[in-house]
C-alpha positions as CSV (number, residue, x, y, z in Angstrom):
1,M,0.0,0.0,0.0
2,T,1.6,3.2,-1.1
3,G,-0.9,6.0,-0.9
4,R,-3.4,7.4,1.5
5,G,-7.1,6.5,1.1
6,K,-6.5,3.1,-0.5
7,K,-8.3,0.1,1.0
8,L,-6.3,-2.8,2.5
9,S,-6.5,-6.1,0.8
10,D,-7.9,-9.0,2.8
11,E,-4.4,-10.5,3.2
12,D,-3.0,-7.1,4.5
13,R,-6.0,-6.7,6.8
14,V,-5.4,-10.1,8.4
15,L,-1.8,-9.3,8.9
16,W,-2.5,-5.8,10.2
17,N,-5.1,-7.1,12.7
18,L,-2.5,-9.5,14.1
19,V,-0.1,-6.7,14.6
20,A,-2.8,-4.4,16.0
21,R,-3.9,-7.0,18.5
22,S,-0.5,-7.2,20.0
23,A,-0.1,-3.3,20.4
24,K,-1.0,-1.6,23.6
25,P,-2.3,2.0,23.7
26,L,-0.1,4.7,25.3
27,K,-0.7,5.6,28.9
28,G,-3.8,7.9,29.1
29,K,-4.9,7.1,25.5
30,L,-7.8,5.0,24.5
31,G,-7.4,2.1,22.1
32,V,-9.1,2.1,18.7
33,E,-11.2,-0.9,17.8
34,E,-11.1,-2.0,14.2
35,P,-13.8,-4.3,12.9
36,S,-12.2,-7.7,12.2
37,P,-12.7,-9.0,8.7
38,E,-14.5,-12.3,8.1
39,P,-12.0,-15.1,8.2
40,M,-10.9,-16.4,4.8
41,T,-11.4,-20.0,3.8
42,M,-8.6,-21.9,2.1
43,E,-10.6,-21.8,-1.1
44,Q,-10.9,-18.0,-0.9
45,A,-7.2,-17.6,-0.3
46,M,-6.4,-19.8,-3.3
47,A,-8.9,-17.8,-5.4
48,L,-6.9,-14.6,-4.6
49,D,-3.8,-16.1,-6.2
50,K,-5.6,-17.1,-9.4
51,P,-5.7,-14.5,-12.2
52,A,-9.1,-13.1,-13.1
53,V,-8.7,-14.0,-16.8
54,K,-6.9,-17.1,-17.8
55,A,-4.9,-16.5,-21.0
56,A,-4.2,-19.4,-23.2
57,A,-0.5,-20.0,-22.7
58,P,1.6,-22.5,-24.6
59,A,2.5,-25.6,-22.6
60,P,6.1,-25.6,-21.5
61,A,8.3,-28.0,-23.4
62,K,9.7,-29.4,-20.1
63,P,7.5,-29.4,-16.9
64,R,9.3,-27.8,-14.0
65,Q,9.9,-30.2,-11.2
66,T,8.0,-29.1,-8.1
67,V,9.0,-31.7,-5.5
68,T,9.9,-30.5,-2.0
69,H,12.3,-32.4,0.1
70,S,14.3,-32.0,3.3
71,F,17.5,-29.9,3.5
72,D,20.8,-31.6,3.1
73,A,22.8,-31.9,6.4
74,P,25.4,-29.2,5.6
75,T,22.7,-26.6,4.7
76,H,20.7,-27.4,7.8
77,D,23.8,-27.0,10.0
78,K,24.7,-23.7,8.3
79,I,21.3,-22.2,9.0
80,A,21.2,-23.6,12.6
81,K,24.6,-22.0,13.3
82,G,23.7,-18.7,11.7
83,R,26.2,-19.0,8.8
84,L,23.3,-18.8,6.3
85,P,20.9,-15.9,7.1
86,I,17.2,-16.4,7.8
87,E,15.9,-13.5,5.7
88,G,12.3,-13.6,6.9
89,R,10.1,-15.1,9.6
90,V,6.4,-15.4,10.2
91,D,4.7,-16.5,13.5
92,L,1.4,-18.4,13.1
93,H,0.7,-18.8,16.8
94,G,-2.9,-18.3,17.8
95,L,-4.3,-18.3,14.3
96,T,-7.0,-20.5,12.9
97,Q,-6.0,-22.8,10.0
98,D,-7.7,-20.5,7.5
99,Q,-6.0,-17.4,8.8
100,A,-2.6,-19.2,9.0
101,Y,-3.0,-20.6,5.5
102,S,-3.7,-17.2,3.9
103,L,-1.0,-15.5,5.9
104,L,1.6,-18.1,5.1
105,L,0.8,-18.1,1.4
106,S,0.9,-14.3,1.2
107,F,4.2,-14.2,3.2
108,L,5.9,-16.8,1.0
109,T,4.7,-15.1,-2.1
110,R,6.1,-11.8,-1.1
111,A,9.3,-13.4,0.1
112,Y,9.7,-15.2,-3.2
113,A,9.0,-12.0,-5.2
114,G,11.7,-10.2,-3.1
115,G,14.3,-12.8,-3.9
116,V,14.5,-14.2,-0.3
117,R,16.0,-17.7,-0.1
118,Y,15.5,-18.9,3.6
119,V,12.7,-18.2,5.9
120,L,11.5,-19.4,9.3
121,V,7.9,-20.3,9.9
122,I,6.9,-20.7,13.6
123,T,3.9,-23.0,14.0
124,G,4.2,-23.6,17.8
125,K,4.4,-27.1,19.3
126,G,0.7,-27.4,20.1
127,S,-1.3,-28.0,23.2
128,S,0.4,-28.8,26.5
129,S,-1.9,-31.8,26.9
130,G,0.5,-34.0,24.9
131,G,-1.3,-33.6,21.6
132,E,0.6,-32.4,18.5
133,G,-0.5,-29.0,17.3
134,V,-2.8,-28.6,14.4
135,L,-0.6,-26.1,12.6
136,R,2.5,-28.1,13.3
137,R,0.9,-31.0,11.4
138,A,-0.9,-28.9,8.7
139,V,1.9,-26.6,7.5
140,P,4.2,-29.3,6.1
141,A,1.1,-30.8,4.3
142,W,0.3,-27.4,2.9
143,L,3.8,-27.0,1.5
144,L,3.1,-30.0,-0.7
145,T,0.0,-28.5,-2.3
146,P,0.2,-26.7,-5.7
147,P,0.0,-23.1,-4.5
148,F,3.1,-23.6,-2.2
149,R,5.0,-26.1,-4.5
150,I,5.7,-23.3,-7.0
151,L,7.4,-21.3,-4.2
152,V,9.0,-23.8,-1.9
153,S,12.1,-25.8,-2.8
154,S,12.5,-27.6,0.5
155,H,11.6,-27.5,4.2
156,D,12.9,-29.1,7.4
157,H,12.4,-28.8,11.1
158,A,14.2,-25.9,12.7
159,A,17.1,-26.3,15.1
160,R,16.5,-26.0,18.8
161,N,17.7,-22.4,19.0
162,H,15.1,-21.4,16.3
163,G,12.1,-23.1,17.8
164,G,12.9,-26.8,17.3
165,S,10.0,-28.9,16.3
166,G,7.7,-25.9,16.7
167,A,9.2,-24.2,13.7
168,L,10.2,-24.9,10.1
169,Y,13.1,-23.7,7.9
170,I,11.8,-23.2,4.3
171,R,14.1,-22.7,1.3
172,L,12.3,-20.8,-1.5
173,R,12.9,-21.5,-5.1
174,R,15.1,-19.2,-7.2
175,H,13.6,-17.1,-9.8
176,A,14.0,-18.4,-13.3
177,V,16.4,-16.1,-15.1
178,P,15.2,-15.4,-18.7
179,K,17.9,-16.3,-21.3
180,S,19.0,-13.3,-23.4
């Protein structure tokens, strides 16, 4: 969003509401209540990524491989020890699956567009009653779906100092460089 008076997109509004909920008003000032948007379903989030008009594009000669896999050990060690920078991070704590899905997809899309290679996604470890968290199980499954496969090269559980089993390292694909 660059100018005043423009409306926020649904993705931006979800992200803004997360930030606004964590903010506390200054002493002696009253907080401002923003109406929260209706939560997006996964279908609605996926519809945002589809272009309004599908143009007939020629089929590529060679399909691009979109398989995600775990990091190799040296890369995982370099990230864990801080020798490879984590260029972005997103925290999905306290979100519903629909909110987390749309936030993760928009975050990864922006990171990919910005040329970012490695990001950290914090899902949390789940409930303290011994059950595994919903987002902890769902996020790796989402990364295997078509909207994420075009962005994600590989993913793996984070090192202990970055959240352990409650976080994931994600390596984003490189942009295809057009041949000149």
